[in-house]
Structures are given as C-alpha cells and as structure tokens.
PDB file of N, CA, C and O in Angstrom:
ATOM      1  N   MET A   1      10.534 -12.208  -5.553  1.00  0.00           N
ATOM      2  CA  MET A   1      10.770 -13.432  -3.946  1.00  0.00           C
ATOM      3  C   MET A   1       9.622 -14.047  -4.549  1.00  0.00           C
ATOM      4  O   MET A   1       8.735 -13.829  -5.374  1.00  0.00           O
ATOM      5  N   ILE A   2      10.161 -15.135  -3.555  1.00  0.00           N
ATOM      6  CA  ILE A   2       9.400 -16.567  -3.641  1.00  0.00           C
ATOM      7  C   ILE A   2       9.376 -16.863  -1.875  1.00  0.00           C
ATOM      8  O   ILE A   2      10.335 -16.939  -1.106  1.00  0.00           O
ATOM      9  N   GLN A   3       8.421 -16.945  -1.692  1.00  0.00           N
ATOM     10  CA  GLN A   3       8.243 -17.481   0.156  1.00  0.00           C
ATOM     11  C   GLN A   3       8.742 -18.934  -0.015  1.00  0.00           C
ATOM     12  O   GLN A   3       8.436 -19.551  -1.036  1.00  0.00           O
ATOM     13  N   ASN A   4       9.418 -19.441   0.845  1.00  0.00           N
ATOM     14  CA  ASN A   4      10.717 -20.603   1.082  1.00  0.00           C
ATOM     15  C   ASN A   4      10.254 -21.087   2.633  1.00  0.00           C
ATOM     16  O   ASN A   4      10.275 -20.303   3.582  1.00  0.00           O
ATOM     17  N   SER A   5       9.978 -22.014   2.708  1.00  0.00           N
ATOM     18  CA  SER A   5      10.967 -22.352   3.817  1.00  0.00           C
ATOM     19  C   SER A   5      12.341 -21.943   4.058  1.00  0.00           C
ATOM     20  O   SER A   5      12.705 -21.053   4.826  1.00  0.00           O
ATOM     21  N   GLY A   6      13.175 -22.794   3.216  1.00  0.00           N
ATOM     22  CA  GLY A   6      13.879 -23.426   2.867  1.00  0.00           C
ATOM     23  C   GLY A   6      14.179 -24.640   3.194  1.00  0.00           C
ATOM     24  O   GLY A   6      15.302 -24.599   3.696  1.00  0.00           O
ATOM     25  N   LEU A   7      13.605 -26.171   3.177  1.00  0.00           N
ATOM     26  CA  LEU A   7      13.534 -27.319   4.007  1.00  0.00           C
ATOM     27  C   LEU A   7      13.512 -27.832   2.134  1.00  0.00           C
ATOM     28  O   LEU A   7      14.513 -28.396   1.693  1.00  0.00           O
ATOM     29  N   GLU A   8      12.001 -27.494   0.967  1.00  0.00           N
ATOM     30  CA  GLU A   8      12.376 -27.579   0.160  1.00  0.00           C
ATOM     31  C   GLU A   8      13.634 -28.433  -0.650  1.00  0.00           C
ATOM     32  O   GLU A   8      14.803 -28.269  -0.998  1.00  0.00           O
ATOM     33  N   LYS A   9      13.013 -29.017  -0.674  1.00  0.00           N
ATOM     34  CA  LYS A   9      14.416 -28.976  -2.354  1.00  0.00           C
ATOM     35  C   LYS A   9      14.482 -28.587  -4.438  1.00  0.00           C
ATOM     36  O   LYS A   9      15.105 -28.722  -5.491  1.00  0.00           O
ATOM     37  N   ILE A  10      12.859 -27.866  -3.511  1.00  0.00           N
ATOM     38  CA  ILE A  10      12.164 -27.708  -5.626  1.00  0.00           C
ATOM     39  C   ILE A  10      10.913 -25.862  -4.672  1.00  0.00           C
ATOM     40  O   ILE A  10       9.782 -25.826  -4.189  1.00  0.00           O
ATOM     41  N   GLY A  11      11.981 -24.783  -4.871  1.00  0.00           N
ATOM     42  CA  GLY A  11      10.904 -23.949  -4.055  1.00  0.00           C
ATOM     43  C   GLY A  11       9.636 -24.195  -4.772  1.00  0.00           C
ATOM     44  O   GLY A  11       9.507 -24.450  -5.969  1.00  0.00           O
ATOM     45  N   LYS A  12       8.539 -24.059  -3.692  1.00  0.00           N
ATOM     46  CA  LYS A  12       6.532 -24.581  -3.576  1.00  0.00           C
ATOM     47  C   LYS A  12       7.110 -22.747  -2.740  1.00  0.00           C
ATOM     48  O   LYS A  12       8.232 -22.553  -2.273  1.00  0.00           O
ATOM     49  N   GLY A  13       6.349 -22.041  -2.768  1.00  0.00           N
ATOM     50  CA  GLY A  13       5.493 -20.832  -2.436  1.00  0.00           C
ATOM     51  C   GLY A  13       5.232 -20.193  -3.029  1.00  0.00           C
ATOM     52  O   GLY A  13       5.964 -20.180  -4.018  1.00  0.00           O
ATOM     53  N   ARG A  14       4.141 -19.193  -3.057  1.00  0.00           N
ATOM     54  CA  ARG A  14       3.561 -17.700  -3.128  1.00  0.00           C
ATOM     55  C   ARG A  14       4.382 -17.305  -2.972  1.00  0.00           C
ATOM     56  O   ARG A  14       5.142 -17.417  -2.010  1.00  0.00           O
ATOM     57  N   ASP A  15       4.524 -16.219  -4.688  1.00  0.00           N
ATOM     58  CA  ASP A  15       5.187 -15.100  -4.884  1.00  0.00           C
ATOM     59  C   ASP A  15       4.451 -13.931  -4.672  1.00  0.00           C
ATOM     60  O   ASP A  15       3.278 -13.566  -4.749  1.00  0.00           O
ATOM     61  N   HIS A  16       5.397 -13.531  -4.417  1.00  0.00           N
ATOM     62  CA  HIS A  16       5.145 -11.890  -3.990  1.00  0.00           C
ATOM     63  C   HIS A  16       5.950 -10.573  -4.749  1.00  0.00           C
ATOM     64  O   HIS A  16       7.146 -10.458  -4.482  1.00  0.00           O
ATOM     65  N   ASN A  17       5.276  -9.492  -5.769  1.00  0.00           N
ATOM     66  CA  ASN A  17       6.224  -7.924  -5.580  1.00  0.00           C
ATOM     67  C   ASN A  17       6.120  -7.575  -4.870  1.00  0.00           C
ATOM     68  O   ASN A  17       5.028  -7.305  -4.369  1.00  0.00           O
ATOM     69  N   VAL A  18       7.543  -7.305  -4.250  1.00  0.00           N
ATOM     70  CA  VAL A  18       7.367  -6.326  -2.988  1.00  0.00           C
ATOM     71  C   VAL A  18       7.407  -4.678  -3.644  1.00  0.00           C
ATOM     72  O   VAL A  18       7.274  -3.678  -2.938  1.00  0.00           O
ATOM     73  N   LEU A  19       7.582  -4.660  -4.882  1.00  0.00           N
ATOM     74  CA  LEU A  19       7.898  -2.959  -5.309  1.00  0.00           C
ATOM     75  C   LEU A  19       6.589  -2.715  -5.980  1.00  0.00           C
ATOM     76  O   LEU A  19       6.050  -1.681  -5.587  1.00  0.00           O
ATOM     77  N   GLY A  20       5.672  -3.645  -7.237  1.00  0.00           N
ATOM     78  CA  GLY A  20       5.189  -3.003  -7.915  1.00  0.00           C
ATOM     79  C   GLY A  20       3.407  -3.850  -6.678  1.00  0.00           C
ATOM     80  O   GLY A  20       3.766  -4.348  -5.611  1.00  0.00           O
ATOM     81  N   TYR A  21       2.101  -3.885  -6.922  1.00  0.00           N
ATOM     82  CA  TYR A  21       1.592  -4.440  -6.631  1.00  0.00           C
ATOM     83  C   TYR A  21       0.195  -3.646  -6.880  1.00  0.00           C
ATOM     84  O   TYR A  21       0.136  -2.422  -6.771  1.00  0.00           O
ATOM     85  N   SER A  22      -1.055  -4.548  -7.265  1.00  0.00           N
ATOM     86  CA  SER A  22      -1.875  -3.618  -8.291  1.00  0.00           C
ATOM     87  C   SER A  22      -3.838  -3.531  -6.737  1.00  0.00           C
ATOM     88  O   SER A  22      -4.367  -4.312  -5.946  1.00  0.00           O
ATOM     89  N   THR A  23      -4.048  -2.239  -7.167  1.00  0.00           N
ATOM     90  CA  THR A  23      -5.405  -2.650  -5.493  1.00  0.00           C
ATOM     91  C   THR A  23      -6.339  -2.188  -6.352  1.00  0.00           C
ATOM     92  O   THR A  23      -5.899  -2.009  -7.488  1.00  0.00           O
ATOM     93  N   LEU A  24      -7.779  -1.869  -6.150  1.00  0.00           N
ATOM     94  CA  LEU A  24      -9.301  -1.527  -6.490  1.00  0.00           C
ATOM     95  C   LEU A  24      -9.726  -1.199  -6.133  1.00  0.00           C
ATOM     96  O   LEU A  24     -10.498  -1.931  -5.514  1.00  0.00           O
ATOM     97  N   LEU A  25      -9.960   0.600  -5.900  1.00  0.00           N
ATOM     98  CA  LEU A  25     -10.816   1.184  -5.286  1.00  0.00           C
ATOM     99  C   LEU A  25     -12.052   1.587  -5.627  1.00  0.00           C
ATOM    100  O   LEU A  25     -12.139   2.385  -6.560  1.00  0.00           O
ATOM    101  N   ALA A  26     -13.234   1.141  -4.973  1.00  0.00           N
ATOM    102  CA  ALA A  26     -14.515   1.358  -5.572  1.00  0.00           C
ATOM    103  C   ALA A  26     -15.951   1.953  -5.006  1.00  0.00           C
ATOM    104  O   ALA A  26     -16.455   1.411  -4.022  1.00  0.00           O
ATOM    105  N   GLY A  27     -16.491   2.887  -5.537  1.00  0.00           N
ATOM    106  CA  GLY A  27     -17.336   3.439  -5.008  1.00  0.00           C
ATOM    107  C   GLY A  27     -17.013   5.049  -4.294  1.00  0.00           C
ATOM    108  O   GLY A  27     -16.135   5.906  -4.396  1.00  0.00           O
ATOM    109  N   GLY A  28     -18.121   4.884  -3.633  1.00  0.00           N
ATOM    110  CA  GLY A  28     -17.897   5.923  -2.061  1.00  0.00           C
ATOM    111  C   GLY A  28     -16.528   7.535  -2.723  1.00  0.00           C
ATOM    112  O   GLY A  28     -15.438   7.737  -2.187  1.00  0.00           O
ATOM    113  N   GLY A  29     -17.071   8.328  -3.869  1.00  0.00           N
ATOM    114  CA  GLY A  29     -16.296   9.000  -4.610  1.00  0.00           C
ATOM    115  C   GLY A  29     -14.992   9.115  -6.472  1.00  0.00           C
ATOM    116  O   GLY A  29     -14.805   9.724  -7.526  1.00  0.00           O
ATOM    117  N   VAL A  30     -14.474   7.878  -5.508  1.00  0.00           N
ATOM    118  CA  VAL A  30     -13.432   6.780  -6.605  1.00  0.00           C
ATOM    119  C   VAL A  30     -14.277   7.464  -8.223  1.00  0.00           C
ATOM    120  O   VAL A  30     -15.497   7.546  -8.370  1.00  0.00           O
ATOM    121  N   LYS A  31     -13.154   7.903  -9.330  1.00  0.00           N
ATOM    122  CA  LYS A  31     -13.007   7.873 -10.781  1.00  0.00           C
ATOM    123  C   LYS A  31     -13.557   6.902 -11.291  1.00  0.00           C
ATOM    124  O   LYS A  31     -12.567   6.171 -11.326  1.00  0.00           O
ATOM    125  N   GLY A  32     -14.511   6.184 -11.805  1.00  0.00           N
ATOM    126  CA  GLY A  32     -14.795   5.017 -12.045  1.00  0.00           C
ATOM    127  C   GLY A  32     -13.581   5.169 -13.403  1.00  0.00           C
ATOM    128  O   GLY A  32     -13.320   6.172 -14.067  1.00  0.00           O
ATOM    129  N   GLY A  33     -12.835   3.389 -13.519  1.00  0.00           N
ATOM    130  CA  GLY A  33     -12.111   3.378 -15.218  1.00  0.00           C
ATOM    131  C   GLY A  33     -10.375   4.371 -15.251  1.00  0.00           C
ATOM    132  O   GLY A  33      -9.538   4.940 -15.951  1.00  0.00           O
ATOM    133  N   MET A  34     -10.696   4.045 -14.172  1.00  0.00           N
ATOM    134  CA  MET A  34      -9.085   5.361 -13.638  1.00  0.00           C
ATOM    135  C   MET A  34      -8.017   4.283 -13.782  1.00  0.00           C
ATOM    136  O   MET A  34      -8.598   3.267 -13.401  1.00  0.00           O
ATOM    137  N   THR A  35      -6.500   3.872 -14.198  1.00  0.00           N
ATOM    138  CA  THR A  35      -5.754   3.911 -14.122  1.00  0.00           C
ATOM    139  C   THR A  35      -4.933   4.387 -13.452  1.00  0.00           C
ATOM    140  O   THR A  35      -5.516   5.427 -13.148  1.00  0.00           O
ATOM    141  N   TYR A  36      -3.407   4.465 -12.663  1.00  0.00           N
ATOM    142  CA  TYR A  36      -2.728   5.251 -11.907  1.00  0.00           C
ATOM    143  C   TYR A  36      -2.161   4.496 -12.034  1.00  0.00           C
ATOM    144  O   TYR A  36      -2.395   3.297 -11.884  1.00  0.00           O
ATOM    145  N   GLY A  37      -0.675   5.367 -12.551  1.00  0.00           N
ATOM    146  CA  GLY A  37       1.010   4.360 -12.381  1.00  0.00           C
ATOM    147  C   GLY A  37       0.638   3.285 -13.155  1.00  0.00           C
ATOM    148  O   GLY A  37      -0.468   2.914 -13.549  1.00  0.00           O
ATOM    149  N   ALA A  38       2.159   2.685 -13.362  1.00  0.00           N
ATOM    150  CA  ALA A  38       2.097   1.505 -14.295  1.00  0.00           C
ATOM    151  C   ALA A  38       3.926   0.612 -13.928  1.00  0.00           C
ATOM    152  O   ALA A  38       4.977   1.233 -13.770  1.00  0.00           O
ATOM    153  N   THR A  39       3.765  -0.893 -13.886  1.00  0.00           N
ATOM    154  CA  THR A  39       4.914  -1.605 -13.799  1.00  0.00           C
ATOM    155  C   THR A  39       5.549  -1.443 -15.475  1.00  0.00           C
ATOM    156  O   THR A  39       5.340  -0.553 -16.299  1.00  0.00           O
ATOM    157  N   ASP A  40       6.316  -2.578 -15.558  1.00  0.00           N
ATOM    158  CA  ASP A  40       7.373  -2.977 -16.533  1.00  0.00           C
ATOM    159  C   ASP A  40       7.098  -3.695 -16.368  1.00  0.00           C
ATOM    160  O   ASP A  40       6.808  -4.061 -15.229  1.00  0.00           O
ATOM    161  N   ASP A  41       6.950  -4.732 -17.900  1.00  0.00           N
ATOM    162  CA  ASP A  41       6.784  -6.006 -18.993  1.00  0.00           C
ATOM    163  C   ASP A  41       6.703  -6.357 -17.796  1.00  0.00           C
ATOM    164  O   ASP A  41       5.730  -6.241 -17.051  1.00  0.00           O
ATOM    165  N   PHE A  42       8.039  -6.933 -17.503  1.00  0.00           N
ATOM    166  CA  PHE A  42       7.807  -8.290 -15.861  1.00  0.00           C
ATOM    167  C   PHE A  42       6.789  -8.192 -14.921  1.00  0.00           C
ATOM    168  O   PHE A  42       6.270  -9.175 -14.392  1.00  0.00           O
ATOM    169  N   SER A  43       6.409  -6.741 -14.637  1.00  0.00           N
ATOM    170  CA  SER A  43       5.778  -6.126 -13.340  1.00  0.00           C
ATOM    171  C   SER A  43       6.952  -6.155 -11.860  1.00  0.00           C
ATOM    172  O   SER A  43       6.592  -5.769 -10.748  1.00  0.00           O
ATOM    173  N   PRO A  44       8.377  -6.696 -12.167  1.00  0.00           N
ATOM    174  CA  PRO A  44       8.660  -5.974 -10.735  1.00  0.00           C
ATOM    175  C   PRO A  44       9.208  -5.294  -9.733  1.00  0.00           C
ATOM    176  O   PRO A  44       9.439  -5.360  -8.526  1.00  0.00           O
ATOM    177  N   LYS A  45       9.464  -3.883 -11.684  1.00  0.00           N
ATOM    178  CA  LYS A  45       9.590  -2.387 -10.848  1.00  0.00           C
ATOM    179  C   LYS A  45       8.456  -1.398 -11.875  1.00  0.00           C
ATOM    180  O   LYS A  45       7.974  -1.244 -12.997  1.00  0.00           O
ATOM    181  N   ILE A  46       8.512  -0.910 -10.450  1.00  0.00           N
ATOM    182  CA  ILE A  46       7.560   0.055 -11.420  1.00  0.00           C
ATOM    183  C   ILE A  46       8.368   1.268 -11.522  1.00  0.00           C
ATOM    184  O   ILE A  46       9.459   1.570 -11.038  1.00  0.00           O
ATOM    185  N   VAL A  47       7.190   2.150 -12.608  1.00  0.00           N
ATOM    186  CA  VAL A  47       8.320   2.949 -14.285  1.00  0.00           C
ATOM    187  C   VAL A  47       6.999   4.103 -14.262  1.00  0.00           C
ATOM    188  O   VAL A  47       7.123   5.224 -14.757  1.00  0.00           O
ATOM    189  N   GLU A  48       5.800   3.648 -13.638  1.00  0.00           N
ATOM    190  CA  GLU A  48       5.720   5.687 -14.019  1.00  0.00           C
ATOM    191  C   GLU A  48       4.555   5.243 -11.988  1.00  0.00           C
ATOM    192  O   GLU A  48       4.267   4.239 -11.337  1.00  0.00           O
ATOM    193  N   ASN A  49       4.369   6.548 -11.891  1.00  0.00           N
ATOM    194  CA  ASN A  49       3.065   7.001 -10.860  1.00  0.00           C
ATOM    195  C   ASN A  49       3.331   6.692  -9.401  1.00  0.00           C
ATOM    196  O   ASN A  49       2.385   6.855  -8.630  1.00  0.00           O
ATOM    197  N   SER A  50       4.723   6.184  -8.815  1.00  0.00           N
ATOM    198  CA  SER A  50       4.871   5.426  -7.574  1.00  0.00           C
ATOM    199  C   SER A  50       3.485   6.058  -6.210  1.00  0.00           C
ATOM    200  O   SER A  50       3.340   7.200  -5.775  1.00  0.00           O
ATOM    201  N   VAL A  51       2.957   5.215  -5.985  1.00  0.00           N
ATOM    202  CA  VAL A  51       2.451   5.846  -4.874  1.00  0.00           C
ATOM    203  C   VAL A  51       2.457   5.043  -3.675  1.00  0.00           C
ATOM    204  O   VAL A  51       1.702   4.072  -3.728  1.00  0.00           O
ATOM    205  N   HIS A  52       3.213   5.218  -2.446  1.00  0.00           N
ATOM    206  CA  HIS A  52       3.611   5.357  -1.438  1.00  0.00           C
ATOM    207  C   HIS A  52       2.322   4.677  -0.864  1.00  0.00           C
ATOM    208  O   HIS A  52       1.405   4.725  -1.684  1.00  0.00           O
ATOM    209  N   VAL A  53       1.946   3.973   0.470  1.00  0.00           N
ATOM    210  CA  VAL A  53       1.046   3.040   0.966  1.00  0.00           C
ATOM    211  C   VAL A  53       1.178   3.734   2.397  1.00  0.00           C
ATOM    212  O   VAL A  53       1.727   2.983   3.203  1.00  0.00           O
ATOM    213  N   HIS A  54       0.971   4.443   2.694  1.00  0.00           N
ATOM    214  CA  HIS A  54       0.544   5.891   3.407  1.00  0.00           C
ATOM    215  C   HIS A  54      -0.490   7.184   2.917  1.00  0.00           C
ATOM    216  O   HIS A  54      -1.173   8.055   3.456  1.00  0.00           O
ATOM    217  N   ASP A  55      -0.160   6.741   1.604  1.00  0.00           N
ATOM    218  CA  ASP A  55      -0.485   8.275   0.292  1.00  0.00           C
ATOM    219  C   ASP A  55      -2.186   7.399   0.359  1.00  0.00           C
ATOM    220  O   ASP A  55      -3.271   7.816   0.766  1.00  0.00           O
ATOM    221  N   LEU A  56      -1.831   6.221  -0.164  1.00  0.00           N
ATOM    222  CA  LEU A  56      -3.137   5.228  -0.114  1.00  0.00           C
ATOM    223  C   LEU A  56      -4.143   5.270   0.959  1.00  0.00           C
ATOM    224  O   LEU A  56      -5.357   5.466   0.903  1.00  0.00           O
ATOM    225  N   HIS A  57      -3.418   5.057   1.869  1.00  0.00           N
ATOM    226  CA  HIS A  57      -4.242   5.209   3.167  1.00  0.00           C
ATOM    227  C   HIS A  57      -5.076   6.580   3.704  1.00  0.00           C
ATOM    228  O   HIS A  57      -6.240   6.721   4.080  1.00  0.00           O
ATOM    229  N   ALA A  58      -3.724   7.709   3.540  1.00  0.00           N
ATOM    230  CA  ALA A  58      -4.800   9.047   4.109  1.00  0.00           C
ATOM    231  C   ALA A  58      -6.091   9.043   2.589  1.00  0.00           C
ATOM    232  O   ALA A  58      -7.219   9.515   2.726  1.00  0.00           O
ATOM    233  N   THR A  59      -5.562   8.384   1.177  1.00  0.00           N
ATOM    234  CA  THR A  59      -6.896   9.014   0.025  1.00  0.00           C
ATOM    235  C   THR A  59      -8.287   7.242   0.985  1.00  0.00           C
ATOM    236  O   THR A  59      -9.478   7.273   1.292  1.00  0.00           O
ATOM    237  N   ILE A  60      -7.699   6.599   1.044  1.00  0.00           N
ATOM    238  CA  ILE A  60      -8.695   6.211   1.339  1.00  0.00           C
ATOM    239  C   ILE A  60      -9.328   6.527   2.433  1.00  0.00           C
ATOM    240  O   ILE A  60     -10.407   5.965   2.618  1.00  0.00           O
ATOM    241  N   LEU A  61      -8.929   7.324   3.263  1.00  0.00           N
ATOM    242  CA  LEU A  61      -9.948   7.745   4.780  1.00  0.00           C
ATOM    243  C   LEU A  61      -9.936   9.045   4.227  1.00  0.00           C
ATOM    244  O   LEU A  61      -9.220   9.415   5.158  1.00  0.00           O
ATOM    245  N   HIS A  62     -10.044   9.835   3.717  1.00  0.00           N
ATOM    246  CA  HIS A  62     -10.321  10.586   3.175  1.00  0.00           C
ATOM    247  C   HIS A  62     -11.849  10.307   1.919  1.00  0.00           C
ATOM    248  O   HIS A  62     -12.556  11.183   1.420  1.00  0.00           O
ATOM    249  N   LEU A  63     -11.915   9.126   1.769  1.00  0.00           N
ATOM    250  CA  LEU A  63     -13.231   9.288   1.111  1.00  0.00           C
ATOM    251  C   LEU A  63     -14.162   8.705   1.662  1.00  0.00           C
ATOM    252  O   LEU A  63     -15.248   8.336   1.214  1.00  0.00           O
ATOM    253  N   TRP A  64     -13.623   8.608   2.865  1.00  0.00           N
ATOM    254  CA  TRP A  64     -14.558   7.526   4.054  1.00  0.00           C
ATOM    255  C   TRP A  64     -14.652   8.861   4.745  1.00  0.00           C
ATOM    256  O   TRP A  64     -15.196   8.762   5.844  1.00  0.00           O
ATOM    257  N   ASP A  65     -14.241  10.208   4.385  1.00  0.00           N
ATOM    258  CA  ASP A  65     -14.778  11.407   5.102  1.00  0.00           C
ATOM    259  C   ASP A  65     -14.619  11.003   6.833  1.00  0.00           C
ATOM    260  O   ASP A  65     -15.358  10.598   7.731  1.00  0.00           O
ATOM    261  N   LEU A  66     -12.540  11.564   6.585  1.00  0.00           N
ATOM    262  CA  LEU A  66     -11.815  10.669   7.942  1.00  0.00           C
ATOM    263  C   LEU A  66     -10.439  11.889   7.378  1.00  0.00           C
ATOM    264  O   LEU A  66     -10.012  12.285   6.293  1.00  0.00           O
ATOM    265  N   ASP A  67     -10.147  12.122   8.757  1.00  0.00           N
ATOM    266  CA  ASP A  67      -9.357  13.300   8.360  1.00  0.00           C
ATOM    267  C   ASP A  67      -8.285  12.210   9.004  1.00  0.00           C
ATOM    268  O   ASP A  67      -8.421  11.454   9.966  1.00  0.00           O
ATOM    269  N   HIS A  68      -6.548  12.535   7.611  1.00  0.00           N
ATOM    270  CA  HIS A  68      -6.157  10.992   8.998  1.00  0.00           C
ATOM    271  C   HIS A  68      -4.807  11.976   9.522  1.00  0.00           C
ATOM    272  O   HIS A  68      -3.642  11.831   9.152  1.00  0.00           O
ATOM    273  N   THR A  69      -5.281  12.911  10.398  1.00  0.00           N
ATOM    274  CA  THR A  69      -4.205  13.772  10.940  1.00  0.00           C
ATOM    275  C   THR A  69      -5.066  13.574  11.715  1.00  0.00           C
ATOM    276  O   THR A  69      -4.245  13.227  12.564  1.00  0.00           O
ATOM    277  N   ARG A  70      -6.095  13.459  12.282  1.00  0.00           N
ATOM    278  CA  ARG A  70      -6.513  13.139  13.842  1.00  0.00           C
ATOM    279  C   ARG A  70      -6.542  11.611  14.249  1.00  0.00           C
ATOM    280  O   ARG A  70      -6.811  11.491  15.444  1.00  0.00           O
ATOM    281  N   LEU A  71      -6.324  10.296  13.535  1.00  0.00           N
ATOM    282  CA  LEU A  71      -6.172   9.732  13.595  1.00  0.00           C
ATOM    283  C   LEU A  71      -4.953   8.755  14.628  1.00  0.00           C
ATOM    284  O   LEU A  71      -4.358   7.811  14.110  1.00  0.00           O
ATOM    285  N   ILE A  72      -4.707   9.156  16.143  1.00  0.00           N
ATOM    286  CA  ILE A  72      -3.825   9.455  16.546  1.00  0.00           C
ATOM    287  C   ILE A  72      -3.737   8.397  17.675  1.00  0.00           C
ATOM    288  O   ILE A  72      -4.408   8.441  18.706  1.00  0.00           O
ATOM    289  N   TYR A  73      -2.438   7.027  17.222  1.00  0.00           N
ATOM    290  CA  TYR A  73      -2.913   6.032  19.269  1.00  0.00           C
ATOM    291  C   TYR A  73      -1.314   6.614  19.558  1.00  0.00           C
ATOM    292  O   TYR A  73      -0.584   7.346  18.890  1.00  0.00           O
ATOM    293  N   CYS A  74      -1.144   5.962  20.812  1.00  0.00           N
ATOM    294  CA  CYS A  74      -0.232   6.037  21.596  1.00  0.00           C
ATOM    295  C   CYS A  74       0.317   4.633  21.637  1.00  0.00           C
ATOM    296  O   CYS A  74      -0.208   3.605  22.066  1.00  0.00           O
ATOM    297  N   TYR A  75       1.809   4.886  20.946  1.00  0.00           N
ATOM    298  CA  TYR A  75       2.972   2.765  21.774  1.00  0.00           C
ATOM    299  C   TYR A  75       3.655   3.341  21.650  1.00  0.00           C
ATOM    300  O   TYR A  75       4.184   4.314  21.113  1.00  0.00           O
ATOM    301  N   SER A  76       3.629   2.300  22.508  1.00  0.00           N
ATOM    302  CA  SER A  76       5.642   2.973  23.625  1.00  0.00           C
ATOM    303  C   SER A  76       5.717   4.275  24.064  1.00  0.00           C
ATOM    304  O   SER A  76       6.877   4.347  24.470  1.00  0.00           O
ATOM    305  N   GLY A  77       5.021   5.728  24.297  1.00  0.00           N
ATOM    306  CA  GLY A  77       4.792   6.359  24.010  1.00  0.00           C
ATOM    307  C   GLY A  77       5.404   6.777  23.102  1.00  0.00           C
ATOM    308  O   GLY A  77       6.567   7.180  23.085  1.00  0.00           O
ATOM    309  N   ARG A  78       4.866   6.728  22.509  1.00  0.00           N
ATOM    310  CA  ARG A  78       5.168   8.427  21.165  1.00  0.00           C
ATOM    311  C   ARG A  78       3.446   7.561  20.398  1.00  0.00           C
ATOM    312  O   ARG A  78       3.125   6.378  20.290  1.00  0.00           O
ATOM    313  N   ASP A  79       2.769   8.784  20.043  1.00  0.00           N
ATOM    314  CA  ASP A  79       1.822   8.919  18.663  1.00  0.00           C
ATOM    315  C   ASP A  79       2.087   8.610  17.563  1.00  0.00           C
ATOM    316  O   ASP A  79       3.242   8.711  17.148  1.00  0.00           O
ATOM    317  N   PHE A  80       1.241   8.226  16.926  1.00  0.00           N
ATOM    318  CA  PHE A  80       1.804   7.576  15.314  1.00  0.00           C
ATOM    319  C   PHE A  80       0.358   7.758  14.573  1.00  0.00           C
ATOM    320  O   PHE A  80      -0.719   8.242  14.921  1.00  0.00           O
ATOM    321  N   ARG A  81       0.735   7.281  13.660  1.00  0.00           N
ATOM    322  CA  ARG A  81      -0.714   7.492  12.202  1.00  0.00           C
ATOM    323  C   ARG A  81      -0.690   6.743  11.735  1.00  0.00           C
ATOM    324  O   ARG A  81       0.153   5.846  11.750  1.00  0.00           O
ATOM    325  N   LEU A  82      -1.467   6.832  11.243  1.00  0.00           N
ATOM    326  CA  LEU A  82      -1.871   5.428  10.363  1.00  0.00           C
ATOM    327  C   LEU A  82      -1.299   5.862   9.248  1.00  0.00           C
ATOM    328  O   LEU A  82      -0.554   5.030   8.732  1.00  0.00           O
ATOM    329  N   THR A  83      -1.371   6.668   8.812  1.00  0.00           N
ATOM    330  CA  THR A  83      -0.314   7.563   7.392  1.00  0.00           C
ATOM    331  C   THR A  83       0.768   8.166   7.896  1.00  0.00           C
ATOM    332  O   THR A  83       0.955   9.372   7.732  1.00  0.00           O
ATOM    333  N   ASP A  84       1.613   7.377   8.577  1.00  0.00           N
ATOM    334  CA  ASP A  84       2.625   7.113   9.260  1.00  0.00           C
ATOM    335  C   ASP A  84       3.961   8.432   9.161  1.00  0.00           C
ATOM    336  O   ASP A  84       5.188   8.471   9.076  1.00  0.00           O
ATOM    337  N   GLU A  85       2.604   9.558   9.248  1.00  0.00           N
ATOM    338  CA  GLU A  85       2.996  10.996   9.551  1.00  0.00           C
ATOM    339  C   GLU A  85       3.709  11.398  11.099  1.00  0.00           C
ATOM    340  O   GLU A  85       2.762  12.148  11.338  1.00  0.00           O
ATOM    341  N   LEU A  86       4.639  11.544  12.443  1.00  0.00           N
ATOM    342  CA  LEU A  86       4.248  11.904  13.460  1.00  0.00           C
ATOM    343  C   LEU A  86       3.734  13.194  14.209  1.00  0.00           C
ATOM    344  O   LEU A  86       4.068  14.377  14.274  1.00  0.00           O
ATOM    345  N   ALA A  87       2.614  12.265  14.816  1.00  0.00           N
ATOM    346  CA  ALA A  87       1.773  13.320  15.471  1.00  0.00           C
ATOM    347  C   ALA A  87       2.141  14.242  16.328  1.00  0.00           C
ATOM    348  O   ALA A  87       2.990  13.866  17.136  1.00  0.00           O
ATOM    349  N   THR A  88       1.746  15.432  16.425  1.00  0.00           N
ATOM    350  CA  THR A  88       2.925  16.219  17.599  1.00  0.00           C
ATOM    351  C   THR A  88       1.600  16.943  18.252  1.00  0.00           C
ATOM    352  O   THR A  88       1.723  17.707  19.210  1.00  0.00           O
TER     353      THR A  88
END
C-alpha cells in the first residue's frame, strides 16, 4: 500500500504494510533475543504466530504491572478498554 494523495503523476509517499509489522520490546521482563511470528519473503502476509494489536497492548500493560481489565474509560455511554474488551 502506498500513501498517495492522487494528485501526483508518479506515486510518491510512504509504503505501509497493513498486515505485518515489526515492533521491539526491551527490558521490563521481556525475554531477550526472542523472535515471535514471521512474514512471507516479501513481507505482505503473516505466515506464523499472528498477534492482534490488542494482545500486544495487554502484554505491554502486564509488563508494566497494570491489569488491562481495570483500565476502563467511558465514551458515548459505553465503557471501553485499551484491549477492546467490552467492560462489564
């Protein structure tokens, strides 16, 4: 996917991969030297160990010793959580 306003004759913009991306976690109890998941040779598709961003958020909050089920905010009359679980 290329970010493009459509006004340029030649597509100029930043490339984005909406299906697979990399992130780095360090310190705070994260196991060093670990790789989790993989994309195919050209990186547009995840081929093993897909992780949803909500699970990544829950993991980071856990490493910060925060319970993601207790972080609730109300918006438009509905309770939300960062991990997108409906608060009861």
